[in-house]
Backbone as JSON, one array per atom type, in Angstrom:
{
  "sequence": "XXXXXXXXXXXXXXXXXXXXXXXXXXXXXXXXXXXXXXXXXXXXXXXXXXXXXXXXXXXXXXXXXXXXXXXXXXXXXXXXXXXXXXXXXXXXXXXXXXXXXXXXXXXXXXXXXXXXXXXXXXXXXXXXXXXXXXXXXXXXXXXXXXXXXXXXXXXXXXX",
  "N": [[0.84, -1.16, 0.0], [0.64, 2.14, -0.96], [1.88, 5.12, 0.4], [1.12, 8.57, 0.98], [3.54, 10.83, -0.02], [5.89, 13.53, 0.63], [6.72, 14.23, -1.92], [4.65, 13.54, -3.63], [2.64, 15.23, -2.69], [3.91, 17.6, -3.34], [3.89, 17.43, -6.12], [1.18, 17.68, -6.57], [0.83, 20.32, -5.71], [2.42, 21.62, -7.6], [1.02, 20.97, -9.96], [-1.37, 22.35, -9.45], [-0.39, 24.97, -9.38], [0.56, 25.24, -12.03], [-1.89, 25.03, -13.33], [-3.14, 27.39, -12.46], [-1.47, 29.26, -13.74], [-1.94, 28.54, -16.42], [-4.63, 29.21, -16.58], [-4.43, 31.96, -16.34], [-3.05, 32.86, -18.57], [-3.41, 34.02, -21.83], [-3.14, 32.14, -24.36], [-3.44, 32.28, -27.16], [-3.18, 35.03, -27.66], [-0.58, 35.4, -26.8], [0.88, 33.82, -28.64], [0.26, 35.31, -30.91], [1.62, 37.71, -30.31], [4.26, 36.75, -30.33], [4.41, 35.99, -32.99], [4.12, 38.5, -34.3], [6.46, 39.71, -33.41], [8.53, 38.07, -34.54], [7.95, 38.27, -37.28], [8.25, 41.05, -37.7], [10.99, 41.34, -37.03], [12.17, 39.77, -39.04], [11.58, 41.25, -41.36], [12.88, 43.62, -40.72], [15.55, 42.73, -40.7], [15.77, 42.05, -43.4], [15.61, 44.6, -44.53], [17.97, 45.63, -43.51], [19.75, 44.12, -44.84], [20.87, 41.68, -43.92], [21.49, 38.33, -42.74], [19.68, 35.76, -40.83], [21.57, 35.14, -38.89], [22.81, 37.49, -38.45], [24.72, 38.14, -40.31], [26.17, 39.96, -43.01], [24.63, 40.16, -46.24], [25.86, 38.66, -49.27], [27.84, 40.64, -51.49], [26.58, 42.32, -54.44], [27.22, 41.17, -57.73], [29.4, 42.56, -60.28], [28.23, 42.38, -62.81], [25.51, 42.07, -62.16], [25.05, 44.54, -60.89], [25.45, 46.24, -63.1], [23.34, 45.39, -64.76], [21.13, 46.04, -63.14], [21.37, 48.81, -63.17], [20.97, 49.37, -65.9], [18.3, 48.59, -66.15], [17.04, 50.45, -64.64], [17.05, 50.17, -61.89], [19.18, 50.84, -60.35], [19.79, 52.22, -57.91], [18.48, 50.83, -55.97], [18.17, 48.7, -53.07], [19.73, 45.52, -52.24], [18.05, 42.62, -53.41], [15.75, 43.99, -53.9], [13.61, 45.14, -56.2], [10.98, 45.55, -57.35], [9.76, 45.47, -54.91], [8.02, 43.51, -54.17], [8.91, 41.06, -53.11], [9.88, 41.61, -50.5], [7.53, 42.74, -49.39], [5.88, 40.54, -49.36], [6.55, 38.9, -47.3], [5.49, 37.26, -44.46], [3.57, 36.0, -41.63], [2.65, 32.64, -41.91], [0.47, 29.83, -42.38], [0.51, 26.3, -42.73], [2.15, 24.52, -45.47], [2.65, 25.52, -47.98], [4.39, 27.32, -50.56], [7.24, 29.25, -49.65], [8.76, 28.95, -46.64], [9.83, 29.18, -43.2], [9.94, 27.2, -40.29], [8.86, 28.27, -37.1], [8.55, 27.14, -34.67], [6.53, 27.93, -33.06], [3.96, 27.38, -33.78], [3.34, 28.52, -36.19], [4.59, 29.7, -39.36], [7.18, 31.67, -40.91], [7.16, 33.3, -43.91], [6.56, 33.1, -47.46], [3.69, 32.96, -49.41], [2.7, 33.22, -52.03], [3.1, 31.47, -54.99], [4.71, 32.2, -57.22], [6.33, 34.33, -56.33], [7.47, 33.03, -54.17], [9.04, 31.07, -55.44], [11.01, 32.63, -56.71], [12.06, 33.79, -54.39], [13.1, 31.52, -53.15], [15.37, 30.91, -54.73], [16.89, 33.18, -54.16], [17.13, 33.13, -51.36], [18.37, 30.66, -50.79], [20.3, 30.44, -52.72], [22.01, 29.67, -55.85], [23.91, 27.92, -58.37], [25.0, 30.11, -59.65], [24.16, 32.32, -58.21], [24.81, 33.76, -55.13], [23.77, 32.65, -51.85], [21.48, 34.62, -50.14], [20.33, 34.83, -47.35], [17.21, 35.49, -46.11], [15.17, 34.51, -44.68], [14.55, 32.78, -41.66], [15.32, 31.73, -38.29], [17.17, 33.3, -35.97], [19.8, 33.58, -33.46], [19.45, 36.03, -32.09], [16.76, 36.44, -32.55], [15.63, 34.45, -31.01], [16.4, 35.35, -28.51], [14.9, 37.74, -28.47], [12.26, 36.75, -28.41], [12.41, 35.33, -26.05], [12.79, 37.46, -24.25], [10.32, 38.75, -24.6], [8.61, 36.75, -23.58], [9.52, 36.71, -20.94], [8.79, 39.3, -20.1], [6.01, 39.07, -20.33], [5.62, 37.14, -18.43], [6.08, 38.42, -16.06], [3.74, 39.49, -14.92], [2.67, 37.2, -13.95], [3.82, 36.55, -11.61], [2.41, 36.97, -9.29], [0.38, 35.2, -9.47]],
  "CA": [[0.0, 0.0, 0.0], [1.44, 3.35, -1.1], [1.51, 6.23, 1.28], [1.34, 9.89, 0.42], [4.85, 11.36, 0.36], [6.02, 14.95, 0.31], [6.9, 14.4, -3.36], [3.33, 13.49, -4.25], [1.97, 16.49, -2.35], [4.6, 18.61, -4.13], [3.38, 17.32, -7.49], [-0.17, 18.27, -6.56], [1.01, 21.76, -5.64], [2.92, 22.06, -8.91], [-0.09, 20.86, -10.9], [-2.29, 23.45, -9.15], [0.29, 26.21, -9.82], [0.53, 25.25, -13.5], [-3.26, 25.29, -13.74], [-3.37, 28.83, -12.26], [-0.77, 29.96, -14.82], [-2.68, 28.28, -17.67], [-5.87, 29.99, -16.54], [-4.11, 33.39, -16.43], [-2.38, 33.19, -19.83], [-4.16, 33.92, -23.08], [-2.14, 31.54, -25.24], [-3.61, 32.8, -28.53], [-2.6, 36.38, -27.69], [0.87, 35.24, -26.66], [1.38, 33.36, -29.94], [0.15, 36.47, -31.8], [2.73, 38.6, -29.99], [5.48, 36.11, -30.82], [4.36, 36.1, -34.46], [4.42, 39.88, -34.68], [7.88, 39.96, -33.13], [9.38, 37.38, -35.51], [7.69, 38.86, -38.6], [8.9, 42.37, -37.7], [12.44, 41.16, -37.03], [12.55, 39.26, -40.36], [11.52, 42.37, -42.3], [13.96, 44.55, -40.35], [16.81, 42.15, -41.21], [15.72, 42.2, -44.85], [15.95, 46.0, -44.8], [19.37, 45.84, -43.16], [20.52, 43.24, -45.74], [21.62, 40.71, -43.14], [20.8, 37.05, -42.58], [19.23, 35.53, -39.45], [22.73, 35.08, -37.99], [23.34, 38.86, -38.43], [25.83, 38.27, -41.26], [25.76, 40.72, -44.2], [24.45, 39.41, -47.49], [26.96, 38.76, -50.24], [27.7, 41.81, -52.38], [26.11, 42.04, -55.8], [28.3, 41.09, -58.72], [29.51, 43.69, -61.21], [27.23, 42.16, -63.87], [24.19, 42.38, -61.58], [24.98, 45.99, -60.71], [25.27, 46.85, -64.42], [21.98, 45.07, -65.2], [20.2, 46.86, -62.34], [21.46, 50.18, -63.65], [20.32, 49.41, -67.22], [16.86, 48.42, -65.98], [16.5, 51.55, -63.84], [17.0, 49.79, -60.48], [20.55, 51.01, -59.88], [19.92, 52.7, -56.52], [17.69, 50.0, -55.05], [18.91, 47.78, -52.21], [19.79, 44.12, -52.66], [16.81, 41.84, -53.43], [14.59, 44.88, -54.04], [13.36, 45.82, -57.46], [9.59, 46.04, -57.28], [9.34, 45.47, -53.52], [7.05, 42.45, -53.9], [9.49, 40.01, -52.27], [9.86, 42.09, -49.11], [6.15, 42.93, -48.91], [5.16, 39.27, -49.28], [7.01, 38.17, -46.1], [4.49, 37.34, -43.39], [3.27, 34.74, -40.94], [1.84, 31.75, -42.75], [0.12, 28.5, -41.85], [0.63, 25.3, -43.78], [3.47, 24.29, -46.04], [2.74, 26.04, -49.34], [5.3, 28.44, -50.79], [8.58, 29.23, -49.05], [8.61, 29.39, -45.26], [10.61, 28.49, -42.18], [9.19, 26.9, -39.07], [9.28, 29.07, -35.96], [8.37, 26.38, -33.44], [5.47, 28.56, -32.26], [2.66, 27.08, -34.37], [3.19, 29.21, -37.47], [5.84, 29.83, -40.09], [7.41, 32.98, -41.52], [7.54, 33.04, -45.29], [5.88, 33.67, -48.63], [2.73, 31.97, -49.92], [2.51, 33.35, -53.48], [4.03, 30.52, -55.6], [5.66, 32.86, -58.12], [7.3, 35.06, -55.5], [8.18, 32.03, -53.36], [10.07, 30.44, -56.27], [12.09, 33.62, -56.81], [12.64, 33.89, -53.05], [13.87, 30.3, -52.9], [16.68, 31.1, -55.37], [17.63, 34.23, -53.48], [17.39, 32.73, -49.99], [19.28, 29.51, -50.72], [21.35, 30.56, -53.74], [22.13, 28.71, -56.96], [25.32, 27.85, -58.79], [25.44, 31.43, -60.08], [23.7, 33.36, -57.28], [25.09, 33.39, -53.73], [22.63, 32.7, -50.93], [21.27, 35.82, -49.33], [19.25, 34.33, -46.49], [16.35, 36.49, -45.47], [14.25, 33.78, -43.82], [15.17, 31.93, -40.67], [15.27, 32.17, -36.9], [18.54, 33.42, -35.47], [20.07, 33.67, -32.03], [18.85, 37.24, -31.53], [15.3, 36.24, -32.57], [15.31, 33.64, -29.82], [16.52, 36.28, -27.38], [13.77, 38.67, -28.49], [11.07, 36.02, -27.95], [12.63, 35.06, -24.63], [12.5, 38.71, -23.55], [8.87, 38.92, -24.64], [8.02, 35.81, -22.63], [9.85, 37.16, -19.59], [7.93, 40.46, -19.79], [4.64, 38.58, -20.14], [5.58, 36.32, -17.22], [6.17, 39.29, -14.88], [2.44, 39.63, -14.27], [2.28, 35.92, -13.38], [4.51, 36.35, -10.33], [1.42, 36.99, -8.21], [-0.66, 34.2, -9.74]],
  "C": [[0.89, 1.24, 0.0], [0.95, 4.41, -0.13], [1.81, 7.54, 0.58], [2.68, 10.42, 0.92], [4.89, 12.85, 0.09], [6.16, 15.2, -1.19], [5.55, 14.4, -4.07], [2.58, 14.78, -3.94], [2.61, 17.64, -3.15], [4.12, 18.6, -5.57], [1.98, 17.9, -7.58], [-0.09, 19.79, -6.52], [1.48, 22.32, -6.99], [1.81, 22.02, -9.95], [-1.08, 22.01, -10.7], [-1.68, 24.78, -9.61], [0.24, 26.32, -11.34], [-0.88, 25.53, -14.01], [-3.6, 26.77, -13.57], [-2.69, 29.64, -13.37], [-1.53, 29.78, -16.13], [-3.98, 29.07, -17.72], [-5.61, 31.48, -16.75], [-3.55, 33.81, -17.78], [-3.35, 33.01, -20.99], [-3.17, 33.44, -24.14], [-2.23, 32.08, -26.67], [-2.99, 34.19, -28.66], [-1.08, 36.32, -27.59], [1.5, 34.79, -27.97], [1.31, 34.5, -30.96], [1.3, 37.45, -31.56], [4.07, 38.04, -30.49], [5.54, 36.23, -32.34], [4.69, 37.49, -34.95], [5.9, 40.2, -34.5], [8.76, 39.34, -34.21], [9.18, 37.93, -36.93], [8.4, 40.22, -38.71], [10.42, 42.24, -37.79], [12.93, 40.65, -38.39], [12.58, 40.39, -41.37], [12.62, 43.39, -41.99], [15.32, 44.03, -40.85], [16.89, 42.28, -42.72], [16.15, 43.62, -45.23], [17.41, 46.3, -44.51], [20.32, 44.99, -43.99], [21.45, 42.31, -44.96], [20.8, 39.44, -42.99], [20.39, 36.85, -41.12], [20.36, 35.44, -38.43], [23.45, 36.42, -37.91], [24.56, 39.04, -39.33], [25.35, 39.04, -42.49], [25.58, 39.81, -45.4], [25.66, 39.61, -48.39], [26.76, 40.0, -51.11], [27.19, 41.38, -53.75], [27.31, 42.02, -56.75], [28.29, 42.32, -59.62], [28.45, 43.58, -62.29], [25.84, 42.51, -63.37], [24.03, 43.87, -61.4], [24.76, 46.7, -62.04], [23.86, 46.61, -64.94], [20.95, 45.9, -64.44], [20.2, 48.29, -62.86], [20.75, 50.33, -65.0], [18.79, 49.37, -67.11], [16.23, 49.52, -65.11], [16.39, 51.24, -62.36], [18.34, 50.01, -59.79], [20.69, 51.41, -58.43], [19.16, 51.86, -55.51], [18.61, 49.06, -54.27], [18.92, 46.37, -52.82], [18.42, 43.47, -52.49], [15.56, 42.71, -53.55], [14.6, 45.48, -55.43], [11.97, 46.42, -57.39], [9.1, 46.15, -55.83], [8.41, 44.32, -53.17], [7.62, 41.34, -53.01], [9.4, 40.43, -50.8], [8.42, 42.18, -48.59], [5.36, 41.63, -48.81], [5.58, 38.44, -48.06], [5.99, 38.38, -44.99], [4.38, 36.0, -42.67], [2.36, 33.91, -41.81], [1.54, 30.47, -41.98], [0.23, 27.53, -43.01], [2.02, 25.28, -44.38], [3.64, 24.86, -47.44], [3.74, 27.19, -49.41], [6.67, 28.2, -50.18], [8.43, 29.75, -47.63], [9.52, 28.59, -44.35], [9.75, 28.32, -40.94], [9.74, 27.75, -37.93], [9.24, 28.27, -34.66], [7.25, 26.91, -32.58], [4.1, 28.35, -32.89], [2.37, 27.83, -35.66], [4.56, 29.26, -38.12], [5.97, 31.26, -40.59], [7.85, 32.7, -42.95], [6.66, 33.74, -46.29], [4.95, 32.6, -49.19], [2.54, 32.04, -51.43], [3.55, 32.47, -54.19], [5.09, 31.18, -56.49], [6.75, 33.59, -57.33], [8.12, 34.09, -54.66], [9.28, 31.35, -54.17], [11.27, 31.38, -56.42], [12.82, 33.73, -55.47], [13.5, 32.7, -52.7], [15.28, 30.43, -53.48], [17.52, 32.1, -54.6], [18.02, 33.82, -52.06], [18.46, 31.64, -49.9], [20.43, 29.58, -51.72], [21.25, 29.49, -54.8], [23.61, 28.61, -57.3], [25.86, 29.24, -59.13], [25.09, 32.55, -59.1], [24.06, 32.92, -55.86], [23.83, 33.48, -52.87], [22.63, 34.03, -50.19], [20.06, 35.51, -48.45], [18.49, 35.49, -45.86], [15.32, 35.83, -44.58], [15.04, 32.9, -42.86], [15.04, 32.53, -39.28], [16.7, 32.15, -36.37], [18.59, 33.54, -33.96], [19.4, 34.89, -31.4], [17.32, 37.2, -31.6], [14.86, 35.46, -31.34], [15.39, 34.51, -28.57], [15.33, 37.23, -27.3], [12.5, 37.99, -27.98], [11.21, 35.69, -26.47], [12.33, 36.3, -23.79], [11.01, 38.99, -23.48], [8.2, 38.01, -23.61], [8.31, 36.22, -21.19], [9.0, 38.36, -19.18], [6.5, 40.0, -19.52], [4.53, 37.81, -18.84], [5.62, 37.17, -15.95], [4.84, 39.36, -14.15], [2.01, 38.32, -13.62], [2.91, 35.68, -12.0], [3.51, 36.29, -9.16], [0.35, 35.94, -8.38], [-0.42, 32.98, -8.88]]
}
């Protein structure tokens, strides 16, 4: 016959504490906040022309620079001609298009098949085009989400 031990009572206390936290947290709102944070950070990195690991994108080749100038895009940033690639980056559900998993129940990427195909070449590179990663979750993204979770958890200290 098993007797109640301090460990079992401790487990009951922990279960009750976790239930109070679960009752106090709006998980959907928290996931929304995480999604906004990661989407914003991805677009900011795109604008800064750096990859998720904070490394600068490869420079454009002389031929590419000449072609951009001929086509009237000479002063535009890397990966920006019409702006459709950058403006198509968002939170997505499912696996269509080009997207990276965030681990938070959604992905960050591009759903339009035409833009996603172009983005795939630019993000991963080809034999002739160096990779200029604009999608992914980096060390500083994890820190940003961790900070968000810590701020949200502050109000739980009294729960």
